Structures are given as C-alpha cells and as structure tokens.
N, C-alpha and C positions, 0 to 999 in steps of 0.2 A: 350467398352464394359461395363465399368464399369457404365455408365449413363443407359444403358439398363436394367442392373441387379438392379441398384437402382430404376428405374421406375418400374420394376416388384416386387421388395421389398416394395414399398411404398404401392402400390396397393393390395399386399397380405396382409399387415400389416393392412390396413385399414378395409379389409374385415374380418380379424380375430379379431379386436377390435370390429365392428358392431356385429359380431356374438354370442359376451357374451350376448348381450341384445334380441336375437332372441327367439321368442316362441318355446315351444317343444311339441313333441307328440311322443307317443309310436310307436315303429318300430320294425322289425324283421330282423335279419342277415340272409340272403338266400344265400349267397356265401362267403367263406373265404378261400384264398389260396395265395402262394407267387409266383411271376412272375419274372423270371429270364431275364434279357435284356442283349443281349450281344453286342449290336449295339454300344454303348458307352462304351466298356470293360464291365465288370461284374456288373450290376447293379440289386440290387434286390427290389422289390416293394411288398407292401402287397396290395393284390387286394381283397378289402371288398365291397360287394354289399349287400345293405340292402332296404327294402320296408317299407313304412310309408303311411297309410291311412290318407285322409284328403278330406273333402268335396265331399264325395262319388267317389274319386279316390283315386288309389293306385299308388303313386309315387316311384321312384327309386332313389336311391343315391349311390355315391361310394367314398366321399370325407370323410376321418377321420378327420383332420384338415387342417388348413393352414399351409403350410410349405414345406419341401422338400418332393419329390414325390418318391424317391428313394436313395439307398445307396449301397456303396460297401460291407457293412457288413451286411450278411444274418440274424443275431440275431436281428437286429432293426426291421427288417420285420417279424420275428419268433414272436417276442413280441407283435407285433400288432395284427397278426393273432390269437395268444394266448389270446387276450384280446377280441377278437369278433368271438367266433365259431359259426358255422351254428345253426340258431335256437334260438340264445340269443335274448330276448328282450331287446331293446335298446332305450335311448332317442334321437330323431333326432331333432336337432335345424333346423329350416328352416328361409328363409328370408320371412318376410310377404308380401313384394308385388312381390315375386318371388319364389313359394315354390319349383321350382327345384333347387334352390340353397341351399343347405343343408349340414349340417356336424354333425359328432358324438361328436367330442370335441371341443366345441366352445371357442374362446378367443385367446389371443397371447400367443404362446408358444415359446421355445427358437429357434425351427426352424424357425418360422417366422421372429423372431429378426435377426438370422444367415444370412439369405438371404438379408436383408436390410444393416446390417453391412458389410458383403463381398462388396455387391454394392458401399458403400460409402467408402470403403478402394480402392477400385480399381479405382475410380474417385480420391481420393487424389492423388494414386500413379501416375496416368497418368498425372494430373496436375503437379506434381513436376517434372515428366520426361520431360515435355513440356518446363518448366522453367529452369531446372538445366541441361539436356542433351546437348543442343547447347553450354552452357558454358564450359561445359566438353569436347566437340570436338575441342574447340578451343586450347587446351593446346597441 
C-alpha cells in the first residue's frame, strides 16, 4: 500500500512542480459547489468547473491544485468554493502539449507534499515490519 501511495505521490509531485512553469490564460468559473461523498465516510470535495478559451476552442477544467481531492473537514472545501465563486475571472495554467491538463493553483503545495510523505512513511513502516516482526514472533 505504501509503494502505491508513494508512486502516486511522486507522479502528483512531479506534475505539481511542472505546473509552476506552465503558461496561463484567462478563464472563468462556471460552477462552484461542495460535494459530500458518503461512500468512504464523510468526505467533502470542492467541485469547481472553469472554462478557458484557447486556439478558438473553449476548454474546461476541474482541477484546483495537485494534492488531496477531499477531506472530512467541510471547512476546507468551503474555503476553496469561497475563493472561486461563479463568474470570477481566474488565471488558468495549462500544460503546453496538452491543454486539457490544467490547474488554477500551480506549483507544489502542502497537500502534494503530504501525499508523498505519507507514502514514504508507509513504505518504511512496512519494511520495518518485514524485518522486525519475524524476530518478535520468535519470543
């Protein structure tokens, strides 16, 4: 499990880091709400939809930043929704070779770091269990 989370964390971290250098274009928020998902307990997600014109095409995006997608704390989702009300003009950062890959808040943030750190901790813990658990079972 730790290796899977670490792998996802590395991929997420690299994309976040790269997004800091992406070009930007003006966009507009077209939907902004909080979604409550009870499938994995109470998880709240900010659902932000934005549009941005480029090369005579109106593109759509949903990613605010690279990092966690939801939390059990509704105030976190509320803060994101408050930052991005419907109708607000925003800067949209897009991947030059794939304009469908876009983000409102580029760069590495704490959430992107936390995913990677959590994965590494789980890997280390798993390795320690493999080494020490058999020794402890002998007692």
